[in-house]
N, C-alpha and C positions, 0 to 999 in steps of 0.2 A: 782136558776138554777143549774142543774146538768151537769157536763161535759161529763159523760159517754153517748154515743150515739149521741152526738151533732156533728155538722159539722163546722169546723173552717177554717178561712183564715188568714194567717200570712204574712204580707209584710216584706221585708228584711229577708226572711227566711234563707238565706245563711250566715247571720252574726252571731256573738257570741250569742246575746240574742235570735235572731230568731231561731237558731237551738235548743236552750234550750227549747223554747216554743214548738217546734215540738216534742221533746223527751218527755216532760212532758204531752203533750196532748195525745200522744200515750199511755203512762203509765196510764193515766186517763180513757182510754177506749173510746175515740171519734171514731165516725164511719168513718170520712174522714177528711183530712187536705189538703187544697189548699195551697201549699208552693209557695209564690210569690217572684219574683225578677226581676231585669231589664234585665238579660240575662239568657236564659234557661240553658246554659251550667254550670252556677254557681250553679244550683240547683241539679246537679247530685248526689252529696254526700248526700244531704238531702233526696232525693227520695229513696236512697239506705237504709235508716233507716227502711222503711217499704213500699216497692213498691206497695203492695196491697191497702194501705190506703192513700198514699201521691200522690197528683196530682200536678205536677209543673205547674205554671201559669206565663206567662210573664206580669208583670205590672210595668211600670215606673210611679210612682205616680204623677210625674210632667206632665204627658200626660193625660189630661182629657178624650180624646177619648178612650185611651187604658184602663183607669179605667172603663169607662162606658161599654166598650166591655166585660171586665171581669165580671162586675156585671150582664150583660145579660146572660153570660154563667154559672155563679156560682149561680144559683137561689136557692140552698138549704142551703146556709150559715146561721148559727145561732149565730156564734161568730166571730166578726171581730177584728183582732189584728193589729193595726196600729203601727208597729215597725220600718218601714223604716225611716232613718234619716241620716243627714250629718252634719259634723262640719268642719270648716276650721281653727280653733284655731287662731283667730285674734281679735285684739282690734277694737274699733269703730273708733278712730281717727288715730291710727297707721297703720291701714290696707292700703296697697298701692292703693286700689280702692274699690268701693262698689260692684264689680261683685260677689265676693264670698258670701257677705252678702245676695245678691239677690238669689243666689242659695240655701243658707240655708233656706231662707224664702219660696222659691218655693217648696222645699222638705218637710220641717218640718211643715210648716203652710198650704200652699195651697195644698200640696199633701195630708195631713191628711184631709183637708176639702173636697177634691175631693172624697176620699174614703168614708167618712161619707155620703156625698150626694148620691154617686152612690149606696151604699149598704143599706141605710136607708129603701127604699121600700122593699128590699129583706128580711131584718130582720122583718119588719112589717108583711109580708106575712107568715113568719115562726114563728109567735107568739111573736115577740118582741126581744128576744135574748139579746145580749150584744155587746158593743163596748169597746175595751181596747185601750187607747192611751198611749204610752210610752212617757210621757212628760219630765221627769227628774226634779229634785228639782231646777235646775237653771231656771225653769219657774217662780219660786218665788223669787230667789235671783240672783244677777249678779256677775260673776267672770270676771273682766276686761280682763284677758288674752284670754278669748273666748267670748267677749262681744256681738258680732253679733249673735252668736249661742244662747246665753241666751235670746236675744231679740226675736228670732224666737220661742223659747220654751215658753216664756211668752205669745206670741200670740197664740201658740197652747193650752196653758192652758185655756186662755179666750175662745177660740173656743170650747174646750171640755165642758166648763160650759154652753155655748150657745146651743150646740148640745144636752146636757143632758136635758135642759129645753124644747127644741122643740120636743124631741122624748119621753118625759115622758108619753104622752097620748097614745102612741102605745106600752108602756110597755117595752121599750128598756133601759136596764141598761147601763150607760155610765161611765166608770172608768178612772180616771187619775192615772197612776202609776208614782210615783215621787221618784225614787232612786237618791242618790247622785252619787258619783263616782263608776262606774261599771268596773270591771276588764276585759275589752275587748281590742281589738286592737286599738279602738278609743282612749282609755285612757292610752295608754302605757307610755306616758310622764307625766301624771298627778300625783300629790303627793298623798300618801295614807292618810287615809284608803280607801280601795276599797271593794265593795260588789261583791260576786260571781254572775255571770249571773243566775245560777241555783236558787239562793236564791231570786233574783228579780222575776223570773218566778213563783216560789212556792208561794210567798206572793200575787202576782198579780192574779194568777188563783184562789187562795182561796177567793179572793174578789168577784169573779164571783159567787161562791157557797154561800157566806155569804151575798151578795147583798150590798157590801161596795163600795162607790163611789170614795173615795180618799185613796190611800195607799202609804206608805213611806217605801219601802223595804230597809233593812239594818240598822245597828245601827246608822250610820252617819246621814242618812236622818231622822230617827225617832227623834234623838236629835235635829237636826236643825229645824224640824217642831215645836217643843216645844219652842225653843229659839226665833224663829222668831215671835211667838205670844207674848212673854214676852218683847223682846227688838229688834224690827225690825231695828231701826237705828243703834244699836250696831252691829248687824250682818252685815249690809251694810258697816260700817266703818272697821270692821275686814277683810272682804273679799276685800275691796278696795285696799289692799296692794298686791294683786295677779295680778300684772301688766303684760303686754305682755313680757317684758324683763325677767320675772321670768320663763316663759315657755321656752324661748330660753336657759336659763341656765340649766334647767332640761334636755333638749334635748342633750346638750353638755356633760352632765354627764353620759348619757346612753351608 
C-alpha cells in the first residue's frame, strides 16, 4: 500500500506520537488527514500544520456512539491509526482502587475495539486499507510499576490479532506497533533508554508500505523482541524488580 494519495485518521492526534504521525503523513503526500481528539480546541495546533489537508474530528474513543458517528462522516478513510491511549502508572495490588485500571481498559482496549469495529466497513468499501494499533511492547511483557496499563495493552495486542484474522478476507492490513519506552510526556518519569516519537512513526508507516504486521520501533524494543523469544521467564524476572516504589523514587528525582 502506498501512503501518497491515501486518506488517514489519527486518534490522539494532539499528543506527542499523534502529532508526529500527522507530520509524517503530510510529508508522505497523503490527500487528507482526519485529526481526532476528545476536545476540538486541543487540535488547533495540529490543524495549523496544514489547514488545507487536516480536518479536526471530535472522537472520544470510549464513547461508542461518538465513534460510530465519526465513521459515518469519514467515509473516505483508507488508513486508521489507533494512537489514543492512557496510563495511570500504578501497580495491580498497590493501586488505591480499580477505577483507573478500568479507565485504561476502556480507552486502550475497548476504545481501540470500537474504532476497529466502526471503521472496518469503511476500509472495506475503500479497498481494504490498513489499521495501525499503537500497542507498545508492554503488551508482551509486564512492568509492575504500571501493571494495569500493561494488562490493557496485552488485551489490545490480542484484540489486534483477532481483528487481523477477521479482516484478512477484505484485504485490510492490521499492524501492531510495539515500541518500548517512547520519549513523550507520558514517559517523562520512566528510566531510559527512550525512542523518539518520530522514529516510532517512521518505522510504523514503513510497515504499511512493506505489508509488515508486527513492528518493534527503536533499539530497545528490537532487542527485547529477540530476548523474549529466547528467554521469556528471564525477561519476566528481570522486569519484576521495577515495582511501583521505583517509579515514586524516579518522580522525586525529577
